[in-house]
MARFI-643451 format. One record per atom (N, C-alpha, C, CB): residue number from 1; residue in three letters; chain; atom name; x, y, z. Coordinates in steps of 0.001 Angstrom, whole numbers, plus 524288, in hexadecimal, padded with zeros to 5 digits. Glycine has a CB too. Layout:
BEGIN
num, residu, chaine, atome, X, Y, Z
NUM, ALA, A, CA, X, Y, Z
...
***
This chain:
BEGIN
num, residu, chaine, atome, X, Y, Z
1, MET, A, N, 4DCA2, F50BF, BBADC
1, MET, A, CA, 4DA4B, F55E0, BBA3F
1, MET, A, C, 4DE8B, F5980, BB830
1, MET, A, CB, 4D7EA, F57EF, BBF87
2, SER, A, N, 4DD30, F5C94, BB441
2, SER, A, CA, 4E0E9, F604B, BB214
2, SER, A, C, 4DE64, F65A4, BB1D8
2, SER, A, CB, 4E2C9, F5E8F, BAC9A
3, SER, A, N, 4E1A0, F6992, BB11D
3, SER, A, CA, 4DF84, F6EDC, BB0B5
3, SER, A, C, 4E1C2, F7182, BABE6
3, SER, A, CB, 4E0BD, F7214, BB5AD
4, VAL, A, N, 4DE99, F74D7, BA98B
4, VAL, A, CA, 4E02A, F77DA, BA4F9
4, VAL, A, C, 4DE5D, F7D72, BA5B8
4, VAL, A, CB, 4DDE2, F757C, B9FDB
5, THR, A, N, 4E108, F80F9, BA31D
5, THR, A, CA, 4DF74, F866B, BA36B
5, THR, A, C, 4DA94, F873C, BA020
5, THR, A, CB, 4E3E6, F8A11, BA19B
6, LEU, A, N, 4D7E4, F8B73, BA121
6, LEU, A, CA, 4D327, F8CAF, B9E35
6, LEU, A, C, 4D457, F8D4F, B9869
6, LEU, A, CB, 4D09F, F91AA, BA057
7, ALA, A, N, 4D8B6, F8FCE, B972B
7, ALA, A, CA, 4DA2E, F9087, B91AE
7, ALA, A, C, 4DB13, F8B47, B8F00
7, ALA, A, CB, 4DF1E, F93ED, B9141
8, ASN, A, N, 4DDC4, F87B2, B91A2
8, ASN, A, CA, 4DE9E, F8280, B8F5C
8, ASN, A, C, 4D984, F7F77, B8EF3
8, ASN, A, CB, 4E291, F7F69, B92A1
9, ALA, A, N, 4D610, F8026, B92BC
9, ALA, A, CA, 4D103, F7D7F, B928D
9, ALA, A, C, 4CDD5, F7F51, B8DD9
9, ALA, A, CB, 4CDF1, F7E76, B97A0
10, LYS, A, N, 4CE11, F8461, B8CB7
10, LYS, A, CA, 4CB43, F8669, B8826
10, LYS, A, C, 4CD7F, F841D, B8321
10, LYS, A, CB, 4CB8C, F8C6C, B87FD
11, ALA, A, N, 4D2A3, F83A2, B82F6
11, ALA, A, CA, 4D535, F81C6, B7E35
11, ALA, A, C, 4D4A5, F7BE6, B7D6C
11, ALA, A, CB, 4DAED, F8332, B7E58
12, HIS, A, N, 4D41B, F78F2, B81A8
12, HIS, A, CA, 4D417, F733E, B814A
12, HIS, A, C, 4CF54, F70CF, B83E8
12, HIS, A, CB, 4D906, F710C, B83B6
13, LEU, A, N, 4CAD6, F7341, B8360
13, LEU, A, CA, 4C626, F716A, B860C
13, LEU, A, C, 4C4AA, F6BDD, B8476
13, LEU, A, CB, 4C1A4, F7512, B84F2
14, SER, A, N, 4C4F2, F6AA2, B7F73
14, SER, A, CA, 4C371, F6562, B7DAC
14, SER, A, C, 4C6D0, F6137, B8037
14, SER, A, CB, 4C3DB, F64FA, B77B7
15, ALA, A, N, 4CBE6, F6219, B8078
15, ALA, A, CA, 4CF6C, F5E4E, B82E1
15, ALA, A, C, 4CE50, F5DCE, B88B3
15, ALA, A, CB, 4D523, F5FE2, B8200
16, LEU, A, N, 4CD11, F621A, B8B48
16, LEU, A, CA, 4CBDF, F61EC, B90DB
16, LEU, A, C, 4C6CE, F5EF0, B91E3
16, LEU, A, CB, 4CB79, F6776, B9313
17, VAL, A, N, 4C2FD, F5FB3, B8E8E
17, VAL, A, CA, 4BE0B, F5CDC, B8F21
17, VAL, A, C, 4BEF5, F5708, B8E42
17, VAL, A, CB, 4B9DF, F5EF7, B8B3E
18, ASP, A, N, 4C246, F55AB, B8A7B
18, ASP, A, CA, 4C386, F5026, B89A2
18, ASP, A, C, 4C610, F4DCC, B8E7D
18, ASP, A, CB, 4C727, F4F83, B84E0
19, ARG, A, N, 4C9C3, F509E, B90CD
19, ARG, A, CA, 4CC52, F4EB5, B958A
19, ARG, A, C, 4C864, F4E13, B99F6
19, ARG, A, CB, 4D0B7, F526E, B9733
20, ALA, A, N, 4C4D7, F51D0, B9A7E
20, ALA, A, CA, 4C0E9, F5180, B9E9E
20, ALA, A, C, 4BD2A, F4CF9, B9DAE
20, ALA, A, CB, 4BDE0, F56A1, B9EFE
21, SER, A, N, 4BBC9, F4C08, B98C8
21, SER, A, CA, 4B82C, F47C0, B97A2
21, SER, A, C, 4BA95, F4275, B98D8
21, SER, A, CB, 4B67D, F47F1, B91EE
22, GLN, A, N, 4BFC3, F4236, B9924
22, GLN, A, CA, 4C272, F3D59, B9A84
22, GLN, A, C, 4C33E, F3CDD, BA069
22, GLN, A, CB, 4C7B8, F3D0C, B97B9
23, GLY, A, N, 4C133, F40AB, BA35D
23, GLY, A, CA, 4C155, F403F, BA906
23, GLY, A, C, 4C51B, F43E5, BABC5
23, GLY, A, CB, 4C29E, F3AE6, BAA72
24, GLU, A, N, 4C830, F46CD, BA8D8
24, GLU, A, CA, 4CBEF, F4A5D, BAB47
24, GLU, A, C, 4C93A, F4F80, BACB2
24, GLU, A, CB, 4D0A1, F4B62, BA795
25, THR, A, N, 4CA65, F5198, BB13A
25, THR, A, CA, 4C860, F56B0, BB2C1
25, THR, A, C, 4CC58, F5ADC, BB133
25, THR, A, CB, 4C737, F56E3, BB8BD
26, VAL, A, N, 4CA83, F5ED9, BAE84
26, VAL, A, CA, 4CDF6, F630A, BACAF
26, VAL, A, C, 4CC4F, F681B, BAF56
26, VAL, A, CB, 4CDC6, F6397, BA691
27, TRP, A, N, 4CFF0, F6A89, BB210
27, TRP, A, CA, 4CEF3, F6F8F, BB493
27, TRP, A, C, 4D090, F73E3, BB0DE
27, TRP, A, CB, 4D1EC, F7005, BB9DA
28, ILE, A, N, 4CD53, F77F5, BB084
28, ILE, A, CA, 4CE9F, F7C97, BAD67
28, ILE, A, C, 4CFFF, F80EC, BB132
28, ILE, A, CB, 4C9FB, F7E41, BA9B1
29, THR, A, N, 4D47F, F835A, BB043
29, THR, A, CA, 4D660, F8762, BB3DA
29, THR, A, C, 4D681, F8CAC, BB130
29, THR, A, CB, 4DBCE, F85FF, BB5EE
30, ARG, A, N, 4D5D1, F90AA, BB45E
30, ARG, A, CA, 4D661, F9612, BB299
30, ARG, A, C, 4DA0D, F98AF, BB681
30, ARG, A, CB, 4D0E1, F9907, BB239
31, ARG, A, N, 4DE4E, F9AAB, BB46D
31, ARG, A, CA, 4E257, F9D1F, BB7B1
31, ARG, A, C, 4E43A, F996F, BBC00
31, ARG, A, CB, 4E03D, FA230, BBA20
32, GLY, A, N, 4E49B, F946F, BBAB6
32, GLY, A, CA, 4E6A4, F9093, BBE55
32, GLY, A, C, 4E2C8, F8E5F, BC23A
32, GLY, A, CB, 4EAF0, F92D7, BC12E
33, LYS, A, N, 4DDF4, F904C, BC228
33, LYS, A, CA, 4DA0D, F8E61, BC5DD
33, LYS, A, C, 4D5D6, F8B48, BC2EB
33, LYS, A, CB, 4D790, F9301, BC8F6
34, PRO, A, N, 4D44C, F86C9, BC50D
34, PRO, A, CA, 4D040, F83B3, BC26A
34, PRO, A, C, 4CAFF, F868D, BC26C
34, PRO, A, CB, 4CFAE, F7E56, BC50E
35, VAL, A, N, 4C891, F86B8, BBDC4
35, VAL, A, CA, 4C382, F895F, BBD4F
35, VAL, A, C, 4BF3A, F85B3, BBB3C
35, VAL, A, CB, 4C404, F8E24, BB9B5
36, ALA, A, N, 4C0D1, F8162, BB8D4
36, ALA, A, CA, 4BCED, F7DBE, BB6A6
36, ALA, A, C, 4BF6D, F786A, BB60E
36, ALA, A, CB, 4BAC7, F7FB5, BB148
37, GLN, A, N, 4BC22, F7491, BB557
37, GLN, A, CA, 4BE29, F6F4E, BB446
37, GLN, A, C, 4BAC4, F6CAC, BB038
37, GLN, A, CB, 4BE62, F6BF8, BB952
38, ILE, A, N, 4BD37, F6945, BAD30
38, ILE, A, CA, 4BA76, F6620, BA951
38, ILE, A, C, 4BAC4, F6080, BAB3C
38, ILE, A, CB, 4BCE1, F66C5, BA3A1
39, THR, A, N, 4B643, F5E0B, BABC5
39, THR, A, CA, 4B614, F589C, BAD8A
39, THR, A, C, 4B25A, F557B, BAA27
39, THR, A, CB, 4B46C, F584B, BB350
40, LYS, A, N, 4B2DD, F5067, BAA75
40, LYS, A, CA, 4AF6D, F4CDD, BA7A0
40, LYS, A, C, 4AA00, F4D0C, BAA1E
40, LYS, A, CB, 4B1A4, F4731, BA7A1
41, VAL, A, N, 4A605, F4CFB, BA6F1
41, VAL, A, CA, 4A0A5, F4CE0, BA8DB
41, VAL, A, C, 49F2D, F4734, BA9D4
41, VAL, A, CB, 49CC7, F4F85, BA4E6
42, ASP, A, N, 49D86, F4613, BAE8C
42, ASP, A, CA, 49BD5, F40CD, BAFDE
42, ASP, A, C, 49614, F4031, BAE70
42, ASP, A, CB, 49CBD, F3FA1, BB5C3
43, ARG, A, N, 4952E, F3D47, BAA46
43, ARG, A, CA, 48FD4, F3C46, BA89C
43, ARG, A, C, 48E74, F36B1, BAA03
43, ARG, A, CB, 48F22, F3D43, BA2A8
44, PRO, A, N, 48A3B, F35F2, BACD3
44, PRO, A, CA, 488BB, F308C, BAE0C
44, PRO, A, C, 48712, F2DBC, BA90C
44, PRO, A, CB, 4843D, F306C, BB227
45, ARG, A, N, 488D0, F28EE, BA89B
45, ARG, A, CA, 48758, F25DF, BA402
45, ARG, A, C, 481C9, F23E3, BA495
45, ARG, A, CB, 48B24, F2145, BA32F
46, LYS, A, N, 47EF2, F242B, BA057
46, LYS, A, CA, 4799A, F2245, BA052
46, LYS, A, C, 479BF, F1C51, B9FC0
46, LYS, A, CB, 47658, F24DE, B9BD5
47, PRO, A, N, 4771E, F1983, BA32D
47, PRO, A, CA, 4773F, F13D2, BA2C6
47, PRO, A, C, 47475, F11E8, B9DD9
47, PRO, A, CB, 474C2, F115C, BA79E
48, ILE, A, N, 4766A, F0DB2, B9BB6
48, ILE, A, CA, 4741B, F0B6E, B9700
48, ILE, A, C, 46FE0, F079A, B98AA
48, ILE, A, CB, 47854, F08AA, B9389
49, ASP, A, N, 46B3D, F0844, B9678
49, ASP, A, CA, 466ED, F04AF, B978D
49, ASP, A, C, 46757, F001C, B93BE
49, ASP, A, CB, 4617B, F0781, B9711
50, ALA, A, N, 46907, EFBA9, B95AD
50, ALA, A, CA, 469F3, EF718, B9259
50, ALA, A, C, 464F5, EF54F, B8F9D
50, ALA, A, CB, 46C31, EF29D, B9596
51, GLY, A, N, 4608D, EF5D6, B922D
51, GLY, A, CA, 45B9B, EF43C, B8FCC
51, GLY, A, C, 45A37, EF789, B8B0F
51, GLY, A, CB, 4573F, EF48A, B93C6
52, VAL, A, N, 45AF3, EFC97, B8B80
52, VAL, A, CA, 459D6, F0016, B871A
52, VAL, A, C, 45D9D, EFEF7, B82A4
52, VAL, A, CB, 45A37, F05E6, B88CC
53, LEU, A, N, 46297, EFE2F, B83EC
53, LEU, A, CA, 46679, EFD05, B7FED
53, LEU, A, C, 4652E, EF7E8, B7D2A
53, LEU, A, CB, 46BF2, EFCC1, B8255
54, ARG, A, N, 463A0, EF3FC, B8026
54, ARG, A, CA, 4623F, EEEF3, B7DD5
54, ARG, A, C, 45D83, EEF82, B7A3E
54, ARG, A, CB, 46121, EEAE3, B8221
55, SER, A, N, 4597D, EF26C, B7BE5
55, SER, A, CA, 454D7, EF306, B7896
55, SER, A, C, 45624, EF60D, B739E
55, SER, A, CB, 45073, EF5D0, B7B9B
56, LEU, A, N, 459C8, EF9B5, B73FD
56, LEU, A, CA, 45B64, EFCAA, B6F60
56, LEU, A, C, 45E33, EF927, B6B7E
56, LEU, A, CB, 45EEB, F013F, B70F0
57, THR, A, N, 461DE, EF605, B6D6D
57, THR, A, CA, 464C8, EF29E, B69DD
57, THR, A, C, 46167, EEE2A, B67CA
57, THR, A, CB, 46995, EF065, B6C9D
58, ASP, A, N, 45DAC, EEC4F, B6ADD
58, ASP, A, CA, 45A35, EE831, B68F6
58, ASP, A, C, 456AA, EEA23, B6497
58, ASP, A, CB, 456EB, EE60F, B6D6D
59, ALA, A, N, 45574, EEF32, B649F
59, ALA, A, CA, 45207, EF16A, B60A3
59, ALA, A, C, 454DF, EF277, B5B84
59, ALA, A, CB, 44F9C, EF66B, B629F
60, MET, A, N, 45A12, EF23D, B5B90
60, MET, A, CA, 45D15, EF345, B56C7
60, MET, A, C, 45CBC, EEE91, B5323
60, MET, A, CB, 462E6, EF483, B5817
61, PRO, A, N, 45C07, EEF9C, B4E0D
61, PRO, A, CA, 45BC8, EEB37, B4A5F
61, PRO, A, C, 46138, EE8C9, B49B3
61, PRO, A, CB, 45998, EED0B, B44FE
62, GLU, A, N, 46154, EE3BE, B48A3
62, GLU, A, CA, 4664C, EE118, B47C2
62, GLU, A, C, 46862, EE2B5, B4269
62, GLU, A, CB, 465AA, EDB07, B4822
63, GLN, A, N, 46D67, EE3A7, B4230
63, GLN, A, CA, 46FD5, EE559, B3D4C
63, GLN, A, C, 47072, EE0B0, B399E
63, GLN, A, CB, 47536, EE7F1, B3E5A
64, PRO, A, N, 46FAF, EE19B, B347E
64, PRO, A, CA, 46FF9, EDD40, B30CB
64, PRO, A, C, 47581, EDB19, B3017
64, PRO, A, CB, 46DE2, EDEF6, B2B93
65, VAL, A, N, 4797F, EDE4C, B30F6
65, VAL, A, CA, 47EEE, EDC85, B307C
65, VAL, A, C, 481EA, EDDE1, B3574
65, VAL, A, CB, 481A0, EDF03, B2BA1
66, THR, A, N, 485D5, EDAD3, B36A9
66, THR, A, CA, 488FD, EDC02, B3B41
66, THR, A, C, 48C58, EE0CA, B3A2B
66, THR, A, CB, 48C70, ED748, B3CCA
67, ALA, A, N, 48E29, EE340, B3E47
67, ALA, A, CA, 49168, EE7EE, B3DB1
67, ALA, A, C, 4966A, EE6AC, B3ABD
67, ALA, A, CB, 492B6, EEA46, B430F
68, GLY, A, N, 498B3, EE22F, B3BD3
68, GLY, A, CA, 49D82, EE0AB, B3921
68, GLY, A, C, 49CA8, EDFFC, B334C
68, GLY, A, CB, 49FA8, EDBA7, B3B6F
69, ASP, A, N, 4984E, EDD68, B31E3
69, ASP, A, CA, 49728, EDCA9, B2C52
69, ASP, A, C, 49604, EE1D6, B29AD
69, ASP, A, CB, 49287, ED8F3, B2B9B
70, TRP, A, N, 4933D, EE547, B2C4F
70, TRP, A, CA, 4920E, EEA65, B2A16
70, TRP, A, C, 4970A, EED7D, B291F
70, TRP, A, CB, 48E65, EED75, B2DB2
71, LEU, A, N, 49A81, EED8F, B2CFF
71, LEU, A, CA, 49F64, EF074, B2C7A
71, LEU, A, C, 4A2C6, EEE28, B2822
71, LEU, A, CB, 4A264, EF070, B31AA
72, ARG, A, N, 4A2E9, EE902, B27CD
72, ARG, A, CA, 4A5E1, EE677, B23A1
72, ARG, A, C, 4A3B6, EE806, B1E4C
72, ARG, A, CB, 4A5BD, EE076, B2447
73, ASP, A, N, 49E8E, EE83F, B1DC6
73, ASP, A, CA, 49C15, EE9F1, B18E2
73, ASP, A, C, 49D9F, EEF82, B177F
73, ASP, A, CB, 49622, EE987, B194D
74, VAL, A, N, 49D52, EF2F5, B1B49
74, VAL, A, CA, 49EA0, EF870, B1A5D
74, VAL, A, C, 4A459, EF8EC, B18B6
74, VAL, A, CB, 49D8E, EFBC2, B1F51
75, ARG, A, N, 4A7CA, EF629, B1B6B
75, ARG, A, CA, 4AD5A, EF665, B1A25
75, ARG, A, C, 4AE5F, EF44C, B14A9
75, ARG, A, CB, 4B08C, EF350, B1E2A
76, ASP, A, N, 4ABE6, EEFF2, B1353
76, ASP, A, CA, 4ACC5, EED8C, B0E36
76, ASP, A, C, 4AAA0, EF0E1, B09C8
76, ASP, A, CB, 4AA4B, EE82B, B0E0A
77, GLN, A, N, 4A699, EF3EC, B0ACE
77, GLN, A, CA, 4A456, EF745, B06C3
77, GLN, A, C, 4A730, EFC79, B066B
77, GLN, A, CB, 49E8A, EF833, B07D4
78, GLU, A, N, 4AAFF, EFD5F, B09D1
78, GLU, A, CA, 4AE12, F0237, B09FA
78, GLU, A, C, 4AAA6, F0701, B0A75
78, GLU, A, CB, 4B16E, F02AE, B0524
79, ARG, A, N, 4A6AA, F06B3, B0DCC
79, ARG, A, CA, 4A314, F0B0E, B0E90
79, ARG, A, C, 4A4AF, F0E8A, B1302
79, ARG, A, CB, 49DAF, F0915, B0F7F
80, TYR, A, N, 4A892, F0D38, B15FC
80, TYR, A, CA, 4A9EE, F1074, B1A75
80, TYR, A, C, 4AE67, F1401, B1956
80, TYR, A, CB, 4AB31, F0D28, B1F0A
***
């Protein structure tokens, strides 16, 4: 946990949000006293429904060429 002054927080908000998103708690102080904190938001992960995913991928048409062959074609034609 670290603390920064309000003036520094205003100047470096993006960096502080990045630190908080990585799990660090940042205290913001005014005149040496903590007035706010920035923390990571705990969002519950939505479970993946394997059945829905399987039905989605089964409905996709098979590609006429493999990804490797397609990429090789693109590279050889100098289109990228």
